[in-house]
C-alpha positions as CSV (number, residue, x, y, z in Angstrom):
1,M,-14.2,23.9,1.7
2,S,-12.6,26.0,-1.2
3,R,-15.7,24.6,-3.5
4,P,-17.9,27.7,-4.9
5,D,-21.0,25.5,-3.9
6,F,-20.3,25.0,-0.2
7,L,-23.0,26.4,1.2
8,L,-25.2,24.4,-0.6
9,S,-23.7,20.9,-0.4
10,A,-23.9,18.8,2.7
11,W,-20.7,19.5,3.8
12,P,-21.9,22.6,6.1
13,W,-24.7,19.8,7.7
14,R,-22.3,17.3,8.3
15,S,-20.0,19.7,9.8
16,A,-22.8,20.5,12.1
17,G,-23.7,16.8,12.8
18,Y,-20.3,15.8,13.6
19,L,-19.6,18.6,16.1
20,V,-23.3,17.5,17.6
21,T,-22.7,14.5,18.2
22,G,-19.3,15.0,19.3
23,A,-20.9,17.0,22.6
24,V,-23.3,14.3,23.0
25,T,-21.0,11.9,23.0
26,G,-18.4,13.6,25.1
27,A,-20.8,14.4,28.0
28,A,-22.1,10.4,27.6
29,A,-18.5,9.5,27.9
30,L,-17.5,12.1,30.8
31,V,-20.5,10.5,32.7
32,A,-19.5,6.8,32.3
33,I,-16.0,7.4,33.1
34,V,-16.4,9.4,36.2
35,T,-19.0,7.2,37.5
36,V,-17.1,3.8,37.0
37,A,-13.6,5.4,38.3
38,A,-15.5,6.3,41.2
39,V,-17.3,3.2,42.0
40,G,-14.1,1.4,41.3
41,G,-12.0,3.6,43.6
42,I,-14.5,3.2,46.5
43,L,-14.9,-0.4,45.8
44,A,-10.9,-1.0,45.7
45,L,-10.6,-0.6,49.2
46,V,-12.6,-4.2,49.6
47,L,-10.6,-5.4,46.2
48,V,-13.9,-5.4,44.6
49,G,-13.2,-2.5,42.6
50,L,-10.4,-3.5,40.9
51,P,-12.2,-4.8,37.8
52,L,-14.1,-1.6,37.6
53,L,-10.9,0.0,37.7
54,I,-9.2,-2.0,34.7
55,V,-12.9,-1.2,33.0
56,T,-11.9,2.3,33.3
57,A,-8.4,2.0,32.1
58,L,-10.1,0.4,28.9
59,A,-12.5,3.5,28.7
60,G,-10.7,4.8,25.7
61,I,-11.0,1.7,23.3
62,P,-15.1,2.1,22.8
63,V,-14.5,5.8,22.7
64,A,-12.2,5.7,20.1
65,W,-14.1,3.0,18.2
66,A,-17.2,5.6,18.1
67,E,-14.7,8.3,17.3
68,R,-13.6,6.5,14.0
69,R,-17.3,5.8,13.2
70,R,-18.1,9.4,13.7
71,L,-15.0,10.9,11.4
72,R,-16.8,9.3,8.4
73,L,-19.0,12.5,8.7
74,I,-16.3,14.5,7.4
75,D,-13.8,12.5,6.7
76,L,-13.3,10.4,3.2
77,D,-10.5,8.7,4.3
78,P,-11.0,5.8,6.3
79,V,-9.3,5.4,9.8
80,S,-8.7,1.9,10.5
81,G,-8.1,0.8,14.3
82,P,-4.5,0.5,15.9
83,H,-5.3,-2.9,17.9
84,R,-3.0,-5.7,17.2
85,T,-5.4,-9.4,17.3
86,P,-4.6,-11.4,20.2
87,A,-2.3,-14.2,19.7
88,A,-4.8,-16.5,21.4
89,P,-8.4,-16.7,21.7
90,G,-10.4,-15.8,25.1
91,P,-11.1,-12.7,27.0
92,R,-7.3,-13.2,29.1
93,A,-5.6,-12.9,26.0
94,W,-7.5,-10.2,24.8
95,L,-7.2,-8.2,28.1
96,T,-3.5,-9.3,27.9
97,T,-3.2,-7.7,24.7
98,R,-5.0,-4.3,25.0
99,L,-3.2,-3.9,28.6
100,R,0.2,-4.2,27.0
101,E,-0.5,-2.1,23.7
102,R,0.6,1.4,23.7
103,A,-2.4,2.5,21.7
104,T,-4.8,1.5,24.0
105,W,-3.0,3.9,27.0
106,R,-3.4,6.6,23.9
107,E,-6.7,6.1,23.7
108,L,-7.3,6.3,27.1
109,G,-5.2,9.7,27.2
110,F,-8.0,10.8,24.2
111,A,-10.8,9.6,26.1
112,L,-10.4,11.5,29.1
113,L,-9.3,15.0,26.6
114,F,-12.5,14.1,25.1
115,A,-14.5,13.9,28.1
116,G,-13.1,16.9,29.8
117,L,-12.4,19.3,27.1
118,L,-13.1,18.7,23.8
119,W,-17.1,18.2,23.7
120,P,-17.6,21.6,25.4
121,V,-15.6,23.0,22.5
122,D,-17.7,21.1,20.6
123,A,-20.9,22.3,21.9
124,L,-19.7,26.0,22.1
125,A,-18.8,26.1,18.4
126,V,-22.4,24.8,17.3
127,V,-24.1,27.3,19.5
128,V,-21.8,30.4,18.6
129,A,-22.0,29.3,14.7
130,S,-25.8,28.0,14.4
131,L,-28.0,28.9,17.5
132,F,-26.6,32.8,17.2
133,P,-26.8,33.5,13.5
134,L,-30.6,32.0,13.9
135,S,-31.6,33.8,16.5
136,M,-30.8,37.2,14.8
137,A,-32.5,35.3,11.4
138,V,-36.0,35.3,13.5
139,T,-36.0,38.4,14.6
140,P,-38.9,39.7,12.6
141,L,-41.1,36.3,13.9
142,L,-39.9,37.1,17.3
143,M,-41.6,41.0,17.0
144,A,-44.5,39.9,15.2
145,T,-45.5,37.0,18.1
146,A,-43.6,37.5,21.6
147,G,-43.2,41.2,21.0
148,D,-46.7,41.7,19.9
149,G,-45.5,43.5,17.1
150,R,-43.7,46.4,19.1
151,E,-40.2,45.2,20.0
152,A,-37.9,42.2,20.2
153,K,-34.7,41.2,22.1
154,V,-32.1,40.7,19.6
155,L,-29.7,37.6,21.6
156,K,-30.9,38.7,24.8
157,Q,-28.6,42.2,24.1
158,W,-30.2,44.4,22.1
159,T,-33.9,45.9,21.7
160,V,-35.3,46.2,18.1
161,T,-38.4,48.7,18.1
162,T,-38.8,48.8,14.1
163,W,-39.8,46.5,11.5
164,P,-37.4,47.7,9.1
165,A,-34.6,47.2,11.9
166,A,-36.2,43.7,12.5
167,F,-35.7,42.7,8.4
168,G,-32.2,44.4,8.8
169,V,-30.8,42.1,11.8
170,A,-32.6,39.1,9.9
171,V,-30.9,39.6,6.9
172,L,-27.4,40.0,9.0
173,G,-28.2,37.1,10.7
174,I,-28.5,35.1,7.1
175,V,-25.5,36.5,5.8
176,L,-24.0,35.3,9.2
177,L,-25.3,32.2,8.8
178,G,-23.3,31.7,5.7
179,L,-20.2,33.0,7.2
180,C,-20.7,30.4,10.3
181,A,-21.2,27.5,7.9
182,Y,-17.5,27.9,7.0
183,V,-16.4,28.3,11.0
184,L,-18.2,25.0,11.6
185,G,-16.6,23.6,8.4
186,V,-13.2,24.7,10.2
187,A,-14.0,24.0,13.7
188,A,-14.8,20.3,12.2
189,G,-11.9,19.8,10.5
190,A,-9.5,20.6,13.1
191,R,-11.5,18.6,15.6
192,A,-11.1,15.8,13.3
193,E,-7.6,16.2,12.6
194,L,-6.6,16.3,16.2
195,T,-8.8,12.9,16.6
196,R,-7.3,11.2,13.9
197,L,-3.6,12.4,15.3
198,L,-4.8,10.8,18.6
199,I,-6.3,7.7,17.6
200,A,-5.1,6.8,14.5
201,S,-1.7,8.2,13.7
202,R,-0.6,8.5,10.1
203,E,2.4,7.0,10.9
204,E,0.8,3.8,11.7
205,D,-1.7,4.0,8.8
206,L,1.6,4.7,6.3
207,G,3.4,1.5,8.5
208,A,0.3,-0.6,7.5
209,K,-0.1,0.5,3.8
210,V,3.6,-0.1,3.3
211,V,3.0,-3.5,4.9
212,E,0.1,-4.4,2.7
213,L,2.0,-2.8,-0.2
214,A,4.9,-5.0,0.5
215,R,2.7,-8.0,0.3
216,S,0.8,-7.2,-2.7
217,R,4.3,-6.7,-4.4
218,V,5.1,-10.2,-3.4
219,R,2.0,-11.9,-4.5
220,L,1.9,-9.8,-7.8
221,V,5.5,-11.4,-8.3
222,D,4.3,-15.0,-7.6
223,A,1.5,-14.3,-9.8
224,F,4.0,-13.0,-12.5
225,E,6.2,-16.2,-12.6
226,A,3.3,-18.4,-12.3
227,E,1.9,-16.7,-15.2
228,R,5.4,-17.1,-17.0
229,R,5.6,-20.7,-16.2
230,R,2.2,-21.3,-17.4
231,I,3.0,-19.6,-20.9
232,E,6.3,-21.7,-21.1
233,R,4.4,-24.8,-20.5
234,D,1.7,-23.9,-23.0
235,L,4.3,-23.2,-25.6
236,H,6.5,-26.1,-24.9
237,D,3.4,-29.0,-24.7
238,G,1.5,-27.2,-27.5
239,A,2.6,-24.8,-30.1
240,Q,6.2,-26.5,-30.2
241,Q,5.0,-30.2,-30.3
242,R,2.7,-29.2,-33.8
243,L,5.6,-27.4,-35.3
244,V,7.5,-30.8,-34.4
245,A,5.1,-32.4,-36.2
246,L,4.6,-29.9,-39.2
247,T,8.8,-30.3,-39.8
248,M,8.5,-34.3,-39.5
249,T,5.6,-34.0,-42.0
250,L,7.3,-31.8,-44.5
251,G,10.7,-33.8,-44.1
252,L,8.9,-36.7,-45.2
253,A,7.1,-35.1,-48.1
254,R,9.9,-33.7,-49.1
255,L,11.6,-37.4,-49.5
256,D,8.6,-38.9,-51.2
257,A,8.2,-36.0,-53.6
258,P,10.1,-36.4,-57.5
259,P,12.7,-33.6,-58.3
260,G,11.4,-30.4,-59.4
261,P,9.3,-27.2,-58.3
262,L,7.5,-29.1,-55.8
263,A,10.4,-30.7,-54.2
264,D,12.0,-27.3,-54.0
265,Q,9.0,-25.8,-52.4
266,L,9.1,-28.6,-49.7
267,A,12.6,-28.0,-48.8
268,K,11.7,-24.6,-48.4
269,A,9.2,-24.8,-46.0
270,H,11.2,-27.6,-44.4
271,E,13.8,-25.4,-43.6
272,E,11.2,-22.4,-42.7
273,A,9.3,-24.9,-40.3
274,G,13.0,-26.0,-38.8
275,E,13.9,-22.1,-38.2
276,A,10.5,-21.5,-36.8
277,L,10.8,-24.4,-34.3
278,A,14.0,-23.1,-33.3
279,E,12.9,-19.4,-32.8
280,L,10.2,-20.9,-30.7
281,R,12.5,-23.0,-28.5
282,E,14.7,-20.0,-27.8
283,L,11.7,-18.0,-27.2
284,I,10.3,-20.8,-24.4
285,H,13.7,-20.9,-23.2
286,G,13.9,-16.7,-22.9
287,I,10.3,-16.7,-21.4
288,H,11.0,-19.4,-18.5
289,P,14.1,-22.4,-18.9
290,K,13.1,-25.7,-17.8
291,V,16.2,-26.1,-16.7
292,I,16.0,-23.8,-13.7
293,E,12.5,-25.1,-12.8
294,D,14.2,-29.0,-12.9
295,Y,17.6,-28.0,-11.6
296,G,18.0,-24.5,-9.9
297,L,19.6,-21.4,-10.3
298,R,23.5,-23.0,-10.5
299,A,22.7,-25.2,-13.5
300,A,20.8,-22.4,-15.3
301,V,23.7,-20.1,-14.6
302,S,25.8,-22.5,-16.3
303,D,23.5,-23.3,-19.1
304,A,23.7,-19.6,-20.1
305,A,27.3,-19.6,-19.7
306,D,27.7,-22.6,-22.1
307,R,25.6,-20.4,-24.3
308,S,27.4,-17.3,-24.1
309,A,29.6,-15.6,-26.7
310,V,32.4,-14.6,-24.3
311,P,33.6,-17.6,-22.0
312,V,32.5,-17.5,-18.6
313,D,33.7,-19.1,-15.6
314,V,30.9,-20.1,-12.8
315,D,31.5,-20.1,-9.3
316,L,28.3,-20.6,-7.3
317,V,28.0,-21.5,-3.8
318,L,24.3,-22.3,-2.7
319,P,22.7,-24.4,0.0
320,G,19.9,-25.8,-2.0
321,R,16.8,-24.5,-4.0
322,L,15.6,-20.8,-3.5
323,P,12.3,-19.1,-4.1
324,R,11.3,-19.2,-7.4
325,A,11.0,-15.6,-7.8
326,V,14.5,-14.9,-6.6
327,E,15.8,-17.6,-8.7
328,S,13.8,-16.2,-12.2
329,A,15.3,-12.8,-11.4
330,A,19.0,-13.7,-10.7
331,Y,18.8,-15.7,-13.7
332,F,17.5,-13.2,-16.0
333,V,19.7,-10.5,-14.7
334,V,22.7,-13.0,-15.4
335,C,21.7,-13.5,-18.9
336,E,21.1,-10.1,-19.5
337,A,24.3,-9.0,-18.0
338,L,26.5,-11.6,-20.0
339,A,24.5,-10.5,-23.3
340,N,25.8,-6.8,-22.5
341,I,29.2,-8.1,-22.1
342,A,28.8,-10.1,-25.5
343,R,27.4,-6.7,-27.0
344,H,29.3,-4.1,-25.6
345,S,32.1,-4.5,-23.3
346,G,35.1,-5.9,-25.7
347,A,35.9,-8.5,-22.9
348,N,37.8,-11.7,-23.3
349,R,36.6,-13.4,-20.5
350,A,33.7,-13.1,-18.1
351,E,33.1,-14.6,-14.7
352,V,29.7,-15.2,-12.4
353,T,30.2,-15.8,-8.7
354,G,27.9,-15.8,-6.0
355,H,27.0,-17.3,-2.5
356,H,24.1,-17.5,0.3
357,R,24.7,-15.7,3.7
358,E,22.8,-14.3,6.2
359,G,19.3,-14.7,4.4
360,R,20.9,-12.7,1.0
361,L,22.0,-14.1,-2.1
362,F,24.9,-12.5,-3.7
363,L,25.6,-12.6,-7.1
364,D,28.6,-10.7,-9.0
365,V,29.4,-10.9,-12.8
366,R,32.9,-9.5,-13.8
367,D,34.5,-9.2,-16.9
368,D,37.9,-7.9,-18.4
369,G,36.7,-5.8,-20.9
370,R,37.2,-2.0,-21.7
371,G,34.5,-0.7,-18.9
372,G,33.1,2.9,-18.6
373,A,29.6,1.0,-18.3
374,D,26.6,3.7,-17.6
375,A,23.4,2.7,-16.0
376,T,21.6,5.9,-17.9
377,A,22.6,5.4,-21.2
378,G,19.9,2.7,-22.3
379,S,21.8,-0.2,-21.5
380,G,19.6,-2.3,-20.2
381,L,20.9,-1.7,-16.6
382,T,17.7,0.2,-15.5
383,G,15.5,-2.8,-16.1
384,L,17.7,-4.9,-14.2
385,A,17.8,-2.5,-11.3
386,D,13.9,-2.4,-11.2
387,R,13.9,-6.1,-11.5
388,V,15.8,-6.4,-8.3
389,S,14.1,-3.6,-6.6
390,V,10.8,-5.5,-6.9
391,L,12.2,-8.0,-4.6
392,D,13.8,-5.5,-2.1
393,G,17.1,-6.4,-3.4
394,R,19.9,-3.9,-4.6
395,L,22.1,-3.7,-7.9
396,S,25.0,-2.0,-7.8
397,L,27.9,-1.3,-10.7
398,S,31.6,-0.4,-10.7
399,S,32.7,0.3,-14.5
400,P,35.8,2.3,-14.2
401,P,37.2,3.2,-18.1
402,G,39.4,0.7,-18.7
403,G,37.6,-2.2,-16.9
404,P,37.3,-4.2,-15.0
405,T,33.2,-4.1,-14.8
406,V,31.5,-5.4,-11.8
407,L,27.8,-6.2,-11.5
408,R,27.0,-6.8,-7.9
409,V,23.1,-8.3,-7.2
410,E,21.8,-8.7,-3.5
411,L,18.1,-10.1,-2.9
412,P,17.1,-11.3,0.4
413,C,15.7,-14.8,0.3
414,E,15.6,-18.0,2.0
415,W,16.6,-21.1,0.8
416,T,13.9,-23.9,0.4
417,D,12.9,-27.3,-0.3
418,R,11.1,-27.8,-3.8
419,S,10.8,-31.3,-3.3
420,A,7.6,-30.4,-1.0
């Protein structure tokens, strides 16, 4: 409504259509609910009307369904239904589920409010905001036809006897019609907001969005890990094998070449190929180490500890294999923590401990260095925290000046059987 072209857009017409259809739907709902409830109450004396009373209790479901579709006239944000899918097929399971849902009774309350109060308000808003200005705008036409050019009744209250007055009232009606378009917009917006609040609360929508966001995040993490494994496999089986073959070929050519400039160039090329192969192997190990895929987190952490510049003690007690995403995240957290210890801490020794308890993996990386680590100083700890938070985990750091430094990671997970 704040747009300057509001009056020239379709929104005034959509607002009027929303209120008009609300009046019609509400009147129909009132007749249907009163009829079914009355017939069911009378026949309940002989137990025949009990099904009709149950139907009355469920009357809010179709009314709310219609309201959610009517909201599309003026609300661009789609409204999802709050009802759950029955656990079993069949009408009995559906009826049991609906009667036990709080949303069903909230929709029944909305249907009663709609049928008893809201639709007359919709009709009144349309009449006041459209029919009154329109009747004023057609005053000259009424004076020319019904009044024989001598007089015309304005809103059945005032009599206009001159043409200048008739045209003045018409101009006033047109101005009021433009102003009433905003009145219709306000009324329709308030009515839609009340409807959304009663039959599709924002808390439930937000909860559904949070659940879907969590699921999509898990799917993205799984897809990311699968892509990492694919890249590692392609490099291991493709580029690495070609470099191995190239290194062997250069080595054989170096042996067959006579001493001289050619032999020196072959020796240099052989050394460069060997260094490239070593770097590629290190890159493959960094992308997704094969040991973690074949033997699990404990073996991968032990391998990382053996390659660390600082002596590391490893004590991991795990019940079995963990989900791939958890193993990968935990491994790279440990690797990054050990790299930080080697670069920044000045520690003589480090320790990696961990266990699985109550559906959570706990990892501690401890060193006896100088301490004073700051997660905001660009030490890589912010990236570790982001990686852990993707899996709904937590990372905490304790690093007082003088040490020791303890990095703790908690990741929710359940152990699994990778043999399947």
